[in-house]
C-alpha positions in Angstrom: -161.4 203.8 184.0 -158.8 204.9 181.6 -156.5 206.2 184.2 -156.3 202.6 185.8 -155.5 201.0 182.6 -152.7 203.8 182.1 -151.5 202.8 185.4 -151.6 199.2 185.0 -149.9 199.2 181.7 -147.3 201.1 183.1 -146.5 198.7 186.0 -146.2 196.1 183.4 -143.8 198.0 181.5 -141.9 198.8 184.5 -142.1 195.3 185.8 -140.7 193.9 182.5 -137.7 196.4 182.8 -136.7 195.2 186.1 -136.5 191.4 184.7 -134.5 192.7 182.1 -132.1 194.5 184.4 -131.9 191.4 186.8 -130.8 188.9 184.1 -127.1 187.9 184.5 -124.5 189.3 182.4 -122.8 186.6 179.6 -119.3 185.2 180.5 -116.0 186.9 179.8 -114.3 185.4 177.0 -110.6 184.1 177.8 -107.7 186.2 176.4 -105.9 184.9 173.0 -102.4 183.8 173.3 -99.7 186.3 172.7 -95.8 185.7 171.4 -92.9 187.9 171.1 -90.4 187.7 168.1 -87.8 184.8 168.4 -84.4 186.0 169.7 -81.5 184.0 168.1 -77.9 184.1 169.9 -75.3 184.4 168.5 -76.8 187.1 166.3 -77.4 185.8 162.7 -75.6 185.2 160.4 -74.1 182.4 162.3 -70.5 181.9 161.4 -69.5 178.1 161.1 -66.1 179.1 159.5 -64.4 177.5 162.6 -66.3 174.6 163.3 -69.9 174.0 164.8 -71.8 176.4 166.8 -74.7 176.0 168.9 -77.5 178.6 168.8 -80.0 179.8 171.2 -83.5 180.3 170.3 -85.7 182.3 173.0 -89.3 184.0 172.9 -92.2 185.2 175.7 -95.5 183.8 175.6 -98.8 185.0 177.5 -101.8 183.1 177.9 -100.6 180.1 176.2 -100.7 176.5 177.6 -98.1 175.2 175.2 -95.7 176.7 172.7 -93.5 175.2 169.5 -90.7 176.1 167.6 -90.3 174.6 164.2 -86.9 175.2 161.8 -86.9 174.5 158.2 -83.3 174.0 156.5 -82.4 175.3 153.1 -83.9 173.8 150.1 -87.4 173.8 148.5 -87.6 169.9 149.5 -86.9 170.3 153.3 -89.4 170.1 156.1 -89.6 171.8 159.6 -88.3 169.8 162.4 -89.2 170.9 166.1 -86.8 172.4 168.5 -87.5 171.2 172.3 -88.3 174.0 174.3 -87.8 174.7 178.0 -90.3 177.0 179.8 -89.5 179.3 182.7 -92.0 181.5 184.3 -91.7 185.3 184.0 -94.4 187.0 185.8 -97.5 186.6 183.8 -95.3 185.8 180.6 -93.4 182.6 180.1 -89.9 182.4 178.6 -89.5 179.5 176.1 -85.8 178.6 175.1 -84.2 176.0 172.9 -80.9 175.1 171.4 -79.6 173.7 168.1 -76.2 173.1 166.9 -75.0 174.1 163.4 -71.8 173.3 161.0 -70.6 173.8 157.7 -72.9 171.3 156.2 -76.0 173.5 157.5 -74.7 176.5 155.4 -77.7 178.6 153.8 -80.9 180.4 154.7 -83.2 178.9 157.5 -86.6 179.4 158.1 -88.1 179.7 162.0 -91.9 179.4 162.9 -93.0 180.3 166.9 -96.4 179.1 167.7 -98.4 179.7 171.1 -101.4 177.5 171.9 -104.4 178.6 174.2 -107.7 180.0 173.6 -106.7 180.1 170.1 -103.4 180.3 168.3 -100.7 182.8 167.6 -97.7 182.4 165.3 -94.6 184.5 164.2 -92.0 183.4 161.6 -88.9 184.7 160.4 -85.5 183.7 158.7 -81.9 183.6 159.7 -78.5 182.5 157.8 -75.7 179.8 158.4 -72.7 181.0 156.8 -68.9 180.5 156.0 -67.4 183.5 155.9 -63.8 182.1 154.9 -63.0 178.7 153.5 -60.3 177.2 155.9 -57.2 175.9 154.8 -56.3 172.5 156.2 -53.4 170.1 156.6 -52.8 166.7 158.2 -49.8 166.5 160.4 -48.0 164.1 162.8 -49.6 161.0 160.9 -48.1 157.8 161.9 -49.0 154.0 161.1 -47.2 151.8 164.0 -45.7 149.7 164.7 -43.8 149.4 161.3 -43.3 145.4 161.2 -46.0 143.4 162.4 -47.2 139.7 161.7 -50.1 139.3 159.2 -53.5 140.0 161.0 -52.1 142.0 164.0 -53.5 145.1 164.8 -51.7 148.4 164.4 -52.5 152.1 165.5 -52.8 155.0 163.1 -53.0 158.5 164.3 -52.5 162.2 163.3 -53.9 165.5 163.5 -56.0 167.9 161.4 -55.5 171.6 161.5 -57.3 174.4 160.0 -55.5 177.6 159.5 -52.9 176.4 162.1 -55.4 175.5 164.5 -56.7 171.9 165.8 -60.0 171.1 163.8 -62.3 169.2 165.8 -65.5 167.3 165.1 -64.6 166.4 161.5 -64.5 163.1 159.5 -61.2 161.9 158.4 -60.9 158.6 156.6 -58.1 156.0 157.2 -56.8 154.7 153.6 -54.4 152.2 152.2 -52.7 151.1 149.4 -51.3 147.6 149.3 -47.8 147.1 147.9 -47.9 146.4 144.0 -51.3 148.7 143.7 -51.6 152.2 142.4 -54.8 153.2 144.3 -55.9 153.8 148.0 -59.0 152.2 149.5 -61.0 153.5 152.3 -60.5 151.2 155.6 -62.5 153.2 158.3 -63.7 156.9 159.2 -62.8 158.5 162.4 -63.9 162.3 163.9 -61.4 164.5 165.0 -61.2 165.1 169.0 -60.4 168.0 170.9 -57.2 169.9 169.1 -57.9 167.8 165.9 -56.4 164.9 167.2 -57.6 161.6 165.6 -56.7 157.8 165.9 -57.7 154.3 165.2 -57.0 150.9 165.2 -57.0 148.6 162.0 -55.6 145.3 160.9 -52.7 144.9 158.7 -53.0 142.2 156.3 -50.6 143.3 153.9 -47.5 145.0 153.4 -48.3 148.7 152.0 -48.8 152.4 152.7 -51.5 154.0 155.2 -52.6 157.8 155.2 -55.4 160.0 156.1 -57.6 161.9 154.1 -59.9 165.1 154.8 -62.4 165.5 152.1 -63.2 168.9 153.0 -66.5 170.9 153.7 -68.1 174.0 152.6 -66.3 175.9 155.5 -62.9 174.0 154.8 -60.5 172.8 152.0 -59.7 169.2 151.5 -56.1 167.9 152.7 -54.4 164.5 152.8 -51.6 163.3 155.0 -48.2 161.7 154.1 -48.3 158.1 153.7 -46.5 155.7 156.2 -45.5 152.1 155.2 -46.1 149.2 157.4 -44.3 145.7 156.5 -46.4 142.9 157.2 -44.5 139.2 157.5 -45.8 135.9 157.6 -46.9 135.2 161.1 -46.0 132.1 163.1 -48.2 129.1 163.2 -50.0 128.6 166.5 -49.7 125.3 168.5 -51.2 123.4 171.3 -50.8 120.4 173.4 -54.0 118.4 173.7 -55.1 115.4 176.2 -52.2 115.7 178.5 -52.6 113.2 181.2 -50.3 112.3 184.1 -51.5 108.8 185.6 -52.3 107.0 187.5 -53.9 109.3 190.1 -53.5 108.6 193.1 -50.1 106.9 193.1 -47.9 105.4 195.8 -44.7 107.4 196.4 -41.7 105.6 194.4 -44.2 104.2 191.6 -44.0 105.0 188.0 -46.0 107.9 186.6 -46.8 108.0 182.9 -47.3 111.1 180.7 -49.3 111.3 177.5 -50.6 113.9 175.1 -50.4 115.2 171.5 -48.8 118.5 169.9 -51.0 120.0 167.4 -49.9 122.7 164.9 -52.1 125.3 163.4 -53.1 123.8 159.8 -51.1 120.8 160.0 -52.5 118.7 162.7 -50.5 116.3 164.7 -46.5 117.0 164.0 -44.0 114.4 164.5 -40.2 115.0 165.3 -40.8 117.9 167.9 -39.3 117.4 171.6 -42.0 117.9 174.4 -40.5 118.5 178.0 -42.6 117.6 181.2 -42.5 120.0 184.1 -43.5 119.4 187.6 -44.6 121.8 190.4 -44.6 120.4 194.1 -47.7 121.1 196.0 -47.1 124.6 198.0 -44.4 125.8 195.6 -44.5 128.4 192.6 -41.5 127.1 190.5 -41.9 124.5 187.8 -39.0 122.1 187.2 -38.1 120.2 184.6 -38.3 116.4 184.9 -37.9 114.7 181.4 -39.0 114.9 177.7 -39.9 112.8 174.7 -39.9 113.4 170.9 -43.4 113.3 169.2 -44.1 110.6 167.0 -46.9 109.8 164.4 -49.8 112.1 164.9 -47.9 114.5 167.3 -48.3 111.9 170.2 -45.6 111.8 172.9 -45.1 109.5 175.9 -42.7 109.8 179.0 -42.5 108.5 182.6 -41.0 109.5 185.9 -40.8 108.2 189.3 -43.6 109.8 191.8 -42.3 111.7 194.6 -44.4 113.9 196.0 -48.0 115.5 195.2 -48.1 118.5 192.8 -49.2 119.6 189.5 -47.5 118.1 186.2 -47.5 119.8 182.5 -46.3 119.7 179.1 -44.2 122.3 177.6 -43.3 122.7 173.5 -40.4 125.5 173.2 -41.4 126.2 169.4 -39.4 126.0 166.3 -39.2 128.2 163.3 -42.5 129.5 162.4 -44.3 127.7 165.1 -45.0 129.4 168.3 -44.6 127.7 171.5 -47.5 126.4 173.7 -48.3 124.6 177.2 -50.6 122.0 178.1 -53.2 122.1 180.8 -51.9 121.1 184.1 -52.9 118.1 185.7 -52.9 117.3 189.4 -51.4 114.0 191.0 -51.8 113.0 194.8 -48.6 110.8 195.9 -49.5 108.7 198.6 -46.7 108.4 201.2 -46.2 104.9 202.5 -47.2 104.4 206.4 -44.4 103.7 208.5 -44.1 100.1 209.7 -45.7 99.6 212.9 -43.6 100.0 216.4 -43.4 96.5 218.1 -44.5 97.0 221.6 -43.6 95.0 225.0 -46.0 92.9 226.5 -47.1 93.8 230.1 -49.0 92.0 232.8 -50.7 92.7 236.1 -50.2 90.3 238.7 -50.9 89.4 242.4 -53.8 91.6 242.3 -55.6 91.8 245.7 -58.5 93.7 247.3 -58.8 93.3 250.9 -59.9 92.9 253.9 -62.7 90.9 253.0 -65.6 91.0 253.9 -65.5 94.8 255.1 -67.6 97.0 256.7 -69.6 99.6 254.7 -67.6 103.0 254.5 -64.1 101.4 255.5 -61.3 101.9 253.4 -60.6 99.0 251.0 -56.7 98.5 250.0 -55.7 97.2 246.9 -52.3 95.7 245.8 -50.6 94.2 242.9 -47.6 94.5 240.6 -47.2 95.8 237.0 -44.6 93.9 234.9 -43.2 94.2 231.4 -41.5 91.5 228.9 -37.8 92.5 228.3 -36.6 90.1 226.2 -38.0 87.3 227.7 -37.6 88.1 231.4 -40.5 90.0 233.3 -39.3 93.1 234.9 -41.0 95.5 237.1 -42.4 98.5 235.1 -43.4 102.2 236.3 -46.9 102.9 234.5 -50.1 104.7 234.9 -52.8 102.0 236.3 -56.7 102.5 236.6 -58.8 100.9 239.2 -62.2 99.9 238.1 -65.2 98.4 240.1 -68.5 96.4 238.9 -70.8 96.2 241.2 -72.8 93.0 242.1 -75.5 91.9 239.5 -74.3 94.6 237.2 -72.8 94.1 233.7 -70.8 97.3 233.9 -67.1 98.0 234.9 -66.9 101.9 236.3 -64.0 103.9 236.7 -62.8 104.8 240.1 -59.4 106.5 240.1 -56.0 106.2 238.6 -52.5 106.0 240.2 -48.7 105.4 239.1 -46.7 102.1 239.8 -43.6 102.3 241.3 -40.2 101.6 239.4 -40.4 98.4 240.6 -43.7 98.0 239.4 -45.5 97.8 242.8 -49.1 98.9 242.8 -50.8 100.1 246.3 -54.0 102.4 246.8 -57.4 102.6 248.6 -60.5 103.8 248.2 -63.8 103.6 250.6 -66.2 100.8 250.3 -69.8 101.3 249.7 -71.3 98.2 248.0 -70.3 94.8 247.4 -68.8 93.8 243.6 -65.8 92.9 242.0 -62.5 94.9 241.6 -59.4 95.0 239.0 -56.6 97.0 237.9 -56.4 98.1 234.3 -53.2 99.1 232.4 -53.7 101.2 229.1 -50.4 100.6 227.7 -48.1 103.6 226.3 -45.6 104.4 223.4 -43.4 101.5 224.5 -45.6 98.8 225.9 -49.3 97.2 225.2 -51.8 97.3 227.8 -53.2 94.6 230.0 -55.6 93.7 233.1 -55.5 92.1 236.3 -57.8 89.2 237.3 -60.8 90.4 239.1 -61.5 90.0 242.8 -64.8 90.0 244.7 -65.5 92.0 247.9 -68.5 91.8 250.0 -69.6 94.9 252.0 -71.6 94.6 255.3 -73.8 97.1 256.6 
């Protein structure tokens, strides 16, 4: 009995062990992200003595979904700013690359911090320096303000070149300043940034006579400098003028009739000005040349009035040549159509068709029916034979419509003779339509019965 109990107990223990052995193992944990130290090119310290330098930052990550690179500039109050990273696979690793530009305004000790995010986070940090190893000597050369003489309010061009240790210094801010005649101080007008080779240029408006120059304030990498001054003289500009309300009328107009021209001359700041001559010009339709026609002197309120004979269609306009202190001006063009008179009607001679006859009558169906007659023209009261093209028409019995049959020419004596086959009873007649010398006419009608 005791032996059976021991065996049963052993079976239970063995069974429980089997159950433990068959239980599934726990899931393997994902590996933590890894990242390498950040490499910087060019190797720090980054020297910005000769201008801006673009640095490249790179590091490798593994087991990371995303990565970050943060840069903190010098200064206790500064904050970190992110650098845009571009990932590229390298087997089981990923290379992260980003860039940033540094210049002389960024001198000092910077801090970098790289992070990799995955099943957990990993980070590294470090520092690098941006330095100016030698402060550059600068100067502004070839400075010019042109033209040297302008009207008040005109635009001028200022240009020059910034050099640092004898070389063009690009990417630097240069101020354009001006000192008016009678003043001791220069005032800033605009700022420009030097381009390739250190060249710069700007367009500014000149409102007074004075001196222009360029000024470089300097940076931690370069000493300040000032160009030579260049004088520009500003003279009082001419006043503008314009011709308003110009009108040529009537329109249309018959050839030979009179055209009237009106308008007003206005001068800037003065309104209508009297005593100024305004000329009237014409350009014929199809021509490219304006020709002087007449003129008038402006009266009260600058108004003018002139007239000319209408000859052909075309454009009219008024022109003012200007005077001392006042610019010239031209009005808008006004189109006028000139109707050419119709030529007198040509008197044509009268004509007549006489002795018309259709025969024989009656006639058997399908036989030839003959026609005769004479075309005459009135020659200063005397009727003479006339050669012309005459048409034969037929109107069937009980019809109201005349039908064209054929045309033929009369002889020089005016004699008419032709024939056609007769198929139906009805009326016949000759018709002369006339020509460039004569009016038309028609003969009497003649009835012919056709027998079956």
